[in-house]
C-alpha positions as CSV (number, residue, x, y, z in Angstrom):
1,X,39.4,-13.2,4.6
2,X,37.9,-13.1,1.1
3,X,39.8,-16.4,0.3
4,X,38.3,-18.0,3.4
5,X,34.8,-16.9,2.3
6,X,35.3,-18.4,-1.1
7,X,36.6,-21.6,0.3
8,X,33.6,-21.7,2.6
9,X,31.2,-21.3,-0.3
10,X,33.1,-24.0,-2.2
11,X,32.6,-26.3,0.8
12,X,28.9,-25.6,0.7
13,X,28.6,-23.3,3.7
14,X,25.0,-22.1,3.3
15,X,25.2,-19.6,6.1
16,X,28.1,-17.8,4.4
17,X,26.2,-17.9,1.1
18,X,23.2,-16.2,2.7
19,X,25.3,-13.6,4.4
20,X,26.3,-12.4,0.9
21,X,23.0,-10.6,1.0
22,X,24.7,-8.1,3.3
23,X,26.8,-7.0,0.4
24,X,23.8,-6.3,-1.9
25,X,21.8,-3.2,-2.2
26,X,18.4,-2.8,-4.0
27,X,19.1,-5.4,-6.6
28,X,19.5,-9.1,-5.9
29,X,21.6,-10.8,-8.6
30,X,19.6,-13.7,-10.1
31,X,22.6,-16.0,-9.6
32,X,22.7,-15.4,-5.9
33,X,19.0,-15.8,-5.6
34,X,19.0,-19.1,-7.4
35,X,22.1,-20.3,-5.4
36,X,20.3,-19.6,-2.1
37,X,17.1,-21.2,-3.1
38,X,18.9,-24.3,-4.3
39,X,20.0,-24.8,-0.7
40,X,16.4,-25.4,0.3
41,X,15.8,-25.8,4.1
42,X,19.4,-25.2,4.9
43,X,19.0,-21.5,4.0
44,X,15.9,-20.9,6.2
45,X,17.6,-20.4,9.5
46,X,20.2,-17.9,8.3
47,X,17.6,-16.0,6.3
48,X,15.4,-15.8,9.4
49,X,18.3,-14.4,11.3
50,X,18.7,-11.6,8.7
51,X,14.9,-10.9,8.7
52,X,14.7,-10.7,12.4
53,X,17.5,-8.1,12.8
54,X,15.8,-4.7,13.1
55,X,19.2,-3.0,12.8
56,X,19.2,-4.0,9.1
57,X,16.0,-2.1,8.4
58,X,17.7,1.3,8.5
59,X,18.7,2.8,5.2
60,X,22.1,3.7,6.7
61,X,22.7,0.1,7.7
62,X,24.8,-2.4,5.7
63,X,22.7,-3.3,2.6
64,X,20.9,0.0,2.7
65,X,17.8,-1.5,4.3
66,X,17.2,-4.0,1.6
67,X,18.6,-7.1,3.4
68,X,15.4,-7.9,5.3
69,X,13.4,-7.4,2.1
70,X,15.6,-9.9,0.2
71,X,15.3,-12.3,3.2
72,X,11.5,-12.1,3.3
73,X,11.2,-12.6,-0.5
74,X,13.5,-15.7,-0.3
75,X,11.6,-17.2,2.7
76,X,8.4,-16.8,0.8
77,X,9.9,-18.6,-2.2
78,X,11.1,-21.4,0.1
79,X,7.7,-21.7,1.7
80,X,9.2,-22.8,5.0
81,X,6.6,-23.2,7.8
82,X,9.2,-22.2,10.4
83,X,9.4,-18.8,8.7
84,X,5.8,-17.9,9.5
85,X,6.4,-16.7,13.1
86,X,9.4,-14.5,12.2
87,X,7.5,-13.1,9.2
88,X,4.5,-12.2,11.3
89,X,6.8,-10.6,13.9
90,X,8.5,-8.6,11.2
91,X,5.1,-7.0,10.5
92,X,5.2,-5.4,13.9
93,X,8.1,-3.1,13.0
94,X,6.7,-1.9,9.7
95,X,3.4,-0.7,8.2
96,X,1.5,-0.4,5.0
97,X,3.2,1.6,2.3
98,X,6.7,0.4,3.3
99,X,8.6,-2.0,1.1
100,X,9.3,-4.4,4.0
101,X,5.6,-4.6,4.8
102,X,4.7,-5.4,1.2
103,X,7.4,-8.1,0.9
104,X,6.4,-9.7,4.1
105,X,2.8,-9.7,3.1
106,X,3.6,-11.4,-0.2
107,X,5.8,-14.0,1.5
108,X,3.0,-14.8,4.0
109,X,0.5,-15.2,1.1
110,X,2.7,-17.8,-0.5
111,X,2.7,-19.7,2.8
112,X,-1.1,-20.0,2.6
113,X,-3.5,-21.3,5.2
114,X,-0.7,-22.3,7.5
115,X,-0.3,-18.7,8.5
116,X,-3.8,-18.4,10.0
117,X,-3.3,-20.2,13.4
118,X,-0.3,-18.1,14.4
119,X,-1.8,-14.9,13.1
120,X,-4.9,-15.5,15.1
121,X,-2.8,-16.2,18.2
122,X,-0.9,-13.0,17.8
123,X,-4.1,-11.0,17.2
124,X,-5.6,-12.4,20.5
125,X,-2.7,-11.1,22.6
126,X,-1.6,-7.8,21.0
127,X,-3.2,-4.5,21.7
128,X,-1.1,-2.3,19.4
129,X,-3.6,-0.9,16.9
130,X,-1.2,-0.7,13.9
131,X,0.0,-4.3,14.4
132,X,-3.6,-5.5,14.8
133,X,-4.5,-3.9,11.5
134,X,-1.6,-5.6,9.8
135,X,-2.6,-9.0,11.2
136,X,-6.2,-8.5,10.2
137,X,-5.1,-7.7,6.6
138,X,-3.0,-10.9,6.6
139,X,-6.0,-12.9,7.8
140,X,-8.4,-11.3,5.3
141,X,-6.0,-12.3,2.5
142,X,-5.3,-15.8,3.8
143,X,-8.0,-17.6,1.8
144,X,-9.3,-19.3,5.0
145,X,-12.9,-19.0,6.2
146,X,-12.9,-19.0,10.0
147,X,-15.6,-17.5,12.2
148,X,-12.9,-15.9,14.4
149,X,-11.5,-14.1,11.4
150,X,-15.0,-12.9,10.3
151,X,-15.8,-11.7,13.8
152,X,-12.5,-9.9,14.1
153,X,-13.0,-8.1,10.7
154,X,-16.6,-7.1,11.8
155,X,-15.2,-5.7,15.0
156,X,-12.6,-3.7,13.0
157,X,-15.5,-2.3,11.1
158,X,-17.3,-1.3,14.3
159,X,-14.4,0.2,16.2
160,X,-11.5,0.8,13.8
161,X,-10.8,2.4,10.5
162,X,-13.8,1.8,8.2
163,X,-11.7,2.1,5.1
164,X,-9.3,-0.7,6.1
165,X,-12.2,-2.8,7.3
166,X,-14.0,-2.4,4.0
167,X,-10.9,-3.5,2.1
168,X,-10.5,-6.5,4.4
169,X,-14.2,-7.6,4.3
170,X,-14.3,-7.3,0.5
171,X,-11.1,-9.4,0.3
172,X,-12.4,-12.0,2.8
173,X,-15.4,-12.4,0.5
174,X,-18.2,-13.4,2.8
175,X,-21.7,-12.0,1.8
176,X,-22.7,-11.9,5.4
177,X,-20.6,-8.8,5.7
178,X,-23.0,-6.8,3.4
179,X,-25.4,-6.0,6.2
180,X,-22.7,-4.8,8.7
181,X,-21.2,-2.7,5.9
182,X,-24.5,-1.1,5.1
183,X,-25.1,-0.3,8.8
184,X,-21.6,1.3,8.9
185,X,-22.5,3.3,5.7
186,X,-25.7,4.6,7.2
187,X,-23.8,5.6,10.4
188,X,-21.2,7.7,8.6
189,X,-21.2,11.5,9.3
190,X,-20.6,13.4,6.1
191,X,-17.8,15.9,5.8
192,X,-19.1,19.2,4.4
193,X,-15.7,20.3,3.2
194,X,-14.9,19.4,-0.4
195,X,-11.6,17.9,-1.3
196,X,-9.9,15.0,-3.2
197,X,-10.4,12.5,-0.3
198,X,-13.4,13.9,1.4
199,X,-15.9,11.3,2.6
200,X,-13.5,8.5,1.5
201,X,-15.2,6.2,4.0
202,X,-18.4,6.4,2.0
203,X,-16.6,5.6,-1.2
204,X,-14.9,2.5,0.2
205,X,-17.9,1.2,2.1
206,X,-20.0,1.4,-1.1
207,X,-17.3,-0.4,-3.1
208,X,-17.1,-3.2,-0.6
209,X,-20.9,-3.6,-0.5
210,X,-21.1,-3.8,-4.3
211,X,-18.1,-6.1,-4.6
212,X,-19.8,-8.6,-2.3
213,X,-23.0,-8.5,-4.4
214,X,-25.0,-6.1,-2.2
215,X,-27.1,-3.1,-3.3
216,X,-27.7,0.2,-1.6
217,X,-30.9,1.5,0.0
218,X,-32.4,4.6,-1.7
219,X,-31.2,6.9,1.1
220,X,-27.7,5.3,0.9
221,X,-27.6,5.8,-2.9
222,X,-28.6,9.5,-2.3
223,X,-25.7,9.8,0.1
224,X,-23.3,8.2,-2.4
225,X,-24.5,10.4,-5.2
226,X,-24.0,13.5,-3.1
227,X,-20.4,12.5,-2.2
228,X,-19.6,11.9,-5.9
229,X,-21.2,15.3,-6.8
230,X,-19.2,17.0,-4.1
231,X,-16.0,15.6,-5.5
232,X,-16.9,16.6,-9.0
233,X,-17.6,20.2,-7.8
234,X,-14.2,20.2,-6.2
235,X,-12.5,18.9,-9.3
236,X,-14.2,21.5,-11.5
237,X,-13.3,24.3,-9.2
238,X,-9.7,23.1,-9.2
239,X,-9.7,23.0,-13.0
240,X,-11.2,26.5,-13.2
241,X,-8.4,27.8,-10.9
242,X,-5.8,26.1,-13.0
243,X,-7.2,27.6,-16.2
244,X,-7.3,31.1,-14.7
245,X,-3.8,30.8,-13.4
246,X,-2.5,29.7,-16.8
247,X,-4.4,32.3,-18.8
248,X,-2.3,35.3,-19.7
249,X,-3.8,38.6,-18.5
250,X,-4.7,41.2,-21.1
251,X,-3.2,44.6,-20.5
252,X,-5.6,47.6,-20.5
253,X,-2.9,49.5,-22.3
254,X,-1.7,47.8,-25.4
255,X,2.0,47.4,-25.8
256,X,3.8,49.0,-28.6
257,X,3.8,47.4,-32.0
258,X,7.3,46.2,-31.7
259,X,7.1,45.3,-28.0
260,X,6.6,41.7,-26.8
261,X,3.0,40.7,-27.0
262,X,1.0,40.8,-23.8
263,X,0.1,37.1,-24.1
264,X,3.6,36.0,-23.2
265,X,4.3,34.3,-26.6
266,X,7.6,36.2,-27.0
267,X,6.5,37.4,-30.4
268,X,6.2,41.0,-31.2
269,X,2.8,42.5,-30.6
270,X,2.2,43.5,-34.2
271,X,2.7,39.9,-35.3
272,X,0.7,38.3,-32.6
273,X,-2.5,39.9,-31.0
274,X,-2.6,43.3,-32.6
275,X,-5.0,42.5,-35.4
276,X,-7.3,40.5,-32.9
277,X,-7.3,43.4,-30.4
278,X,-8.5,45.8,-33.1
279,X,-11.8,43.9,-33.6
């Protein structure tokens, strides 16, 4: 069987060459990468077949889940228009934070403005919130100014996750978004509980407004300052708790001169804190 595969490769069988991705794990040998890319358009269809197989996403599958990632990367390098649909469909089975999502996103960015019509078409007919968020992110990063994209991003700001909407509108880079972002900022209900991510909506909305060249109203600046102060209080309380937890406790009764010092140094008390404790 191995001899047949070698002969197929020698005959120029592009499909067999691409299927060698099934034998790879996390790393893709540069020689295999360059060999596949050298086949140009011939490699597109077999790469799409690997990308479109959801069974290959699983870490227990052949290739340890990396085969679709390699396929997405190579399709992006080949910049094949026929890969746009399969790449957009692949977004529906992943989400931000996963490797497949990031590789598909990068591949779509390399395909440029050609992605926009199909992404808009999918957005118009899908109701699944997570997939819609992925498509909106692709459209925001596509570098194309289209009123349908702007309206969809503003709708995300009104009805969806304000953090994701702020990211997308800042990336889309249309100053008309400043006013909707300011309206969303004024409508935010503040969380009284302090924590590392409390009132993150406010932080991201302000960042988007400023990135687009806008400025805050005095009341909005007061809100932002309060959120920052709230986080600083939380940080200082956390640091205080850490310091207290790390500080050795003094003993009311001093240890013997030759006993280990109460500070935890491992040194005998007489050579450590005895003289200090006598003051």
